[in-house]
N, C-alpha and C positions, 0 to 999 in steps of 0.2 A: 116527461118521460125519465128525466134524470132520477127523480125520487123513486119512480117505479122500478127502474133498473137497480138502484141502490138497495131497495127493499128485497128484490129477488136475490141479490148477492148475499145479503145478510141471512136470508132463509137458507141459501145453499151452504153457508158457513156453519149454521147451526145443525145441519144434517150430518156433518162430518166433524164433530168437535175435536177428535184426536188429531186428525190431519190438519185442521185449522190451527190448533194449538202449536203443532210442530212448525208450521210456517210462520206464525206470529213470533215464536221464540227465536227462530233462525234470523228473522229480520231484526227483531229487537236487540238481540245480542250483537249482531254484526254492526248495526248502526251505532249502538252504545260504545263499542270498542273504537270505532272510527271517530266518533264525535268527542270522546274523551281525549284521544290523542290530538285531535284538532284544537280542542280548548287550550292545550298547552302550546301547540305550534303557532296559533294565531297571536298569542301575546308576546312570544319571543321573536317573531318575525315581522311584527307590525311596524308601521312608520310612527316613531314617537313624536314627531313634530311635522305633520304633513303640510302645514301652511308655509313652512320655511325650509323644508328639506332641500330644496334646490338653491337656497340663498346662503346657507351656512356652510362654511368650508373649514376643514381641519388642515393645518399647515405642517408640512414636513420639510426639514432642511438637513442635508447630509453633513454632519460635523464629525463623522467617524472616519470616512474614507472607505474605499472599496475593500480594503483588507478586513474590515470589521462588519461589513454589510451582509445581509442575507439576500442572495439572488438580486443584487443591485438595488434593493430597497433601502432608503434612508431610515433612520430610527423613527418610531411613531411619535416620540416626544422631542421637545427641544431642550437645549441647555439654557441656563439663565441669561447668558450673553446674547444669544439670538432672540430669545423671547422679549428681553428688555428693549433691544434695538427695534423690533417690529412694533412694540407697544408705543415707543417714543415717537417713531415716524408716523404712525397711525394713518396708513394709506387707505384703509377700508372705512366704510361708513360707520361701522362699529367693530370693535375687536376686544378680545380679552385673553389673557393667559390665566390658567387656573391649576390648582392642585389640591388634593385632600390634606387636611391638617388634623392634628390631634388636639381637640379642645374639650375641656370639662367645665360645666357650669358648677360653680361653688355656691351652694345655698347659703343664705344668711344665717340659717339655723345650723350651728356647728354640729348638732347631733345627727343631721342628715348627711347621707353620702353624696359625693359629687355625681353629677349627671353627665355621662358620656354620650354624645350624640354625633351622628354623621355630620361632618363639617367640611367646608370648602373655603379656600381663599381665592378671590378673583377680583376683576375690576368692575367699575360701576356699569359699563356697557352691557354686561352679561344679562342683567335683568330684562332689558328690552330685547336683546338678541334672542334669548331663549323663551320669550313670552311667558315669563314667570308672573303669575297672578298675585295680587296683593289683597289681603283682607283688611289690613290697616296700614297707613303710612305709605312709604315708598322706599326705594333703595337709596344708598348714599350718593353723594355727588362726585364729580370728577375732582373737585378741589379736595375732597376727603381722601381720594386716592393719592393726590400729590402731597398732602400734608401728613399722611400716615395716621389719620384721625382714628381713635379707638371707637369705631361704630360697628354695629352688627345688625343683621337682619335675621330674624328667627322664624322657624316654621310654626304652623298652626298647632301641631301636636305639642310642641314644647311650650307654646304660649298657653295652651290649656293647662299644662302641668304646673307652670310657674305662676300664671296670673289668672287662672280659672276662666280663660277665654276672653277677658275684657281687653279693651284697647290698651296695649302696653307701650305704645310709641312714646319715647322720651324717658322711659324708665332705664335704670342702670342694672346690669347684671355682671357678675364676676366670672371671667373666663381665665382660667389658669392663674388666678391671683391678680388679674388686671381688670379694672372697671371699663365696661363698654356701654355706650349709649345705644338703645334700640331705635333705629330709624324706620323700621317697617316689620310687618308680620305677613308672611306669604300665606296664601290660601293653599288648599290641597294641591300639591304639585309633585308628581312622581313619574316622569317619563320613563317608559319601559319599552325597549332597552335604554339604559342610560347612555345615550348617544354621545354626550359631550365628554365622557370619560369611561369607556368600557374597559380600560386597561388597569387602572390602579386598584380598584376594589371590585371589579367585575361589572358586567352590564346589568345585573339584576340585584343591586344593593337596596338597602332600606332608604326611605325618603330622607332627604337632607334637611337638617333642622337648624344649622348655623352657617351663616355666610359672613366673612369679614374681608376687608380690603386686602388685596395681595401685598401691597406696599407695606401695610401694617404687619402682615405675617412675616415678611422678609425682615423687617426691622426688628421684630421680636425673635428672630431666628427659629421660627417654627418649622421643624423638619417635615418633609412630606410623609404622609401616612400611606402613600401608594408606592408606585414602582420607581426605582432608580437604577439606571444602567450607566456604567462607566467603561470607556474603551481601554483605559489604562488603570492599573492597580494603584499607582502612586499619584494621588491627586492633592497632596499636601494635607495639612492639618488645620482644623478650624472652619468656621462658617464662611469667612471671606474666601478662603481657598476653595471651598466647595462651590460657591457662587461663580468663581472664575474658572472652574474646571470644565472639562468637556462632558461631564455627567449629564445625561438627559433625564428630566423629571417633570417637565411642564408641558401641558397641552396648550395649544394656541388656536383659537377660533376667530374667524373673521366673517362679517356679514357683507355679501356682495349681491345686490338686488338683481343685476342683469348679467347676461353672458359677456357683454362687453366689459363690465366691471371685473368679472373673473379673469378675463383675458389680460386686462391691464395689470391686475394684482399679480398674476402669474409671472408677467414680464418683470415686475418689480422684484419679486423673489429671485428670479433668474439673475437680475442685475446685482442684487444684494450678495448672492452667493459668489458671483464673479468678482465683486469687489473684495470679498473675504479671501478669495484665491489670490488676487493681485497684491494684497498687503501681506501675504504669506501665512495667514491663519489656516487656510485650506490649501492642501497640496494636490487637489484633484479638481476636475471640472465640476461646474455646478450640477447638483443633483437635488432637485426640489420636486415636491408633489403638493397638489391642491385638490382635495377630495371633498365633495359635498356629503351630506349626511348619509344618503343611501349608499354611495360608494365607500364611505368610511366604515359603515357597519358591515358591508360585504368584505372589505379588506380585513377587518378585525375578526371575522367569522364569529359573530356574536350568537348566531343560532346554534345551540348545542346539537351536536350530531345525533345524539340519542333521540331528540324530539323528531327530527326528520325520519329517522329509522323507524320509530314507533308509529308514525303516521303511515308510512308505506306498508308496514306489516299489518296494521289494522285495516287499511284499505284492501289488502290482499285477503284478509280474513272475511271482510264484508263481501268480497267477490265470491268466495267459497260458499258463504251463506246464501247468496243469490242463486248460485248454480243449483244448490240443493232445493231452493224454493221453486226454481223452474221445473225441476223433476217432479216435485209434489203437485204443483199446479197442473202439469201436463197429465199426470195420472188422474187427478180430480176432474179435469175438464173432459178428457176422453171417455171417462166413465159415464158422462152425461150425453153421449152421442145420440141415444134414442130421443131424449128430450129436445136436443138441437134439431134432429130430423123432423120431429113433429112441428116445432115452431117454424122451421123453414117451409114445411109443406103448407102451413096455414098463412104464409105470406111474409114472414119475417125476413128481412134482408140480411146480408152478411154484415153490413154496417151496424145493424141492430145487435147482432151477436157480438161484434167487437165492443160496442158500447157497454153491453151487459157484463161481459166477462172482464173487461178492463176496470170497470167500476168495482167489480168484486175483488179484483187485485188491489185497487186503491183502498177498499175497506180493510183488507188484510194489512196493508201498509200503515193505515191509521192506527189499527190496534197494535201493530209492531212498534209504531212511533211512540205510543203512550208507554209501552213497556220499555222502549229505549230511553225515554226521558228518565224513568226511575233508575235504570241501570247507569245512565250517564251521570246522574247525581251521585250515585255511589262511587262511580269511577273517579269523578273529579275530587270527591272527598278523600279518596285513598291515593291520590297522585303522589303525595309525599313519600309513599313507600317505594316509589320507583325513581322519581326525579329529585334533584337537589331542592332543599326546602325553600331557597330563595326563588326558584322557578315555580315550585308547586303553589306558593302563596298567591301567585298571579292568576292562576286558573280559577275561573268562577262560572257558575251557571247563571247566565242572564237571559233576558227575553230573546235576544238575537240567537243565542245558542239553542234555546228551546225551540224557536221557530225553525231553525236550521235542522234540528233533529227530526221534527215532524215532517218537514219538507223532504229531507233525504230519504226517510223511511217510505213515504208515499211514492216518491219518484222511483225508488229502488224496486218497490213491489210492482208498480205499473210496468217498468222495464222487464222485470222477471215474468210478467204475465203476457208479454207480447207474443213470444213464440207459441206457448200453449194456446193462446187465443186464436192465433193464425191457423194452427192445426185444427182447432175445434170448428172454426168457420168453414173449413174445407170439407166438412162432413156432407155426404151426398144424401139428401132427403129420401129419394126413391129407394136406395139400397137399405137405409135404416128402417123404412116402413115395411119393406118386403121381409127382412130378416127378423124384425121384432114384432 
């Protein structure tokens, strides 16, 4: 019976091509607008590391004092004194400080220009903490951190450019005039949003291609390429003065597998800040925060407000399209009251009428979904005209989005057909036979 009702629905659609086209266009345009907005929203609001989102925590310690804080919140980053102290005590199963650095690959051929790539300085624990996959080799060791060894891990794209994709582990590359030995090549890794550092270069930056030990970066006096905030204007001159100042420029992450571990580490931070107050470094009570990945992203407001607004507006537009579709279906179905009356008189039940007309609505939704797919493709391609290019590049049309577009279109059409179908099923057969 399903095939029979579907065939009846298609015949009915062909009898009123203009009305059918209006409904298909309304659903297609409404669904395309909402799915285009959703394609952006899903990538900026997704969980970038779902397997460990509840185990990785960003550390905040108030080294500014209440007079410099915003609504009682400590700075999002740490100064070098606190970051180094946490790294040396190493109370977590894994932990790392990190910051973006300015590194250029100097080609052996002097005629070629230096290659500037997104680069970070961090500790060896970061590779396992952040589940960074390797194509060749591995990360450096803890002893490399301690010895400030000139080692580097490079990204897959940079490996393709420099070594044509072959295993380059053990090769030497020139970074800012210094030779570094490659210990590993990471596979494609580009978590979006960039949860571990949404502050310095934004949550939607380009994939990172160079990683070096933070101890080496500090030893080479590589200044941060990201954010630096200082509570006082006078912080002395020179690199050593900067390291010992209260300027915050480092993010610190810890891996704590259980709730009990997080509770213990939070108490350690509380005790550490209390000790800094006791020795006179802090003149205020301890003010520390420990946020997991989800809480951290919410705290940093990484979802651009325009993406949420565009999603709400597009959903409102889809609702308007559905209201119009309801009106068109109501007019279409009620015009077929004589047909319904005859079918009811011949023994068709109301359930049969419901099945036939809802399938007809589903057929309209399917046609609208196909149109919506085409318009969604155009919408995703032109997202860069509305959103920031770094956000627009993340939106893609994949199988999941295509299936969602078709599903939403069919569901929307069936919902729009509910009230017209209910009205059509209430037609009285005797009255229709008498008057027609």
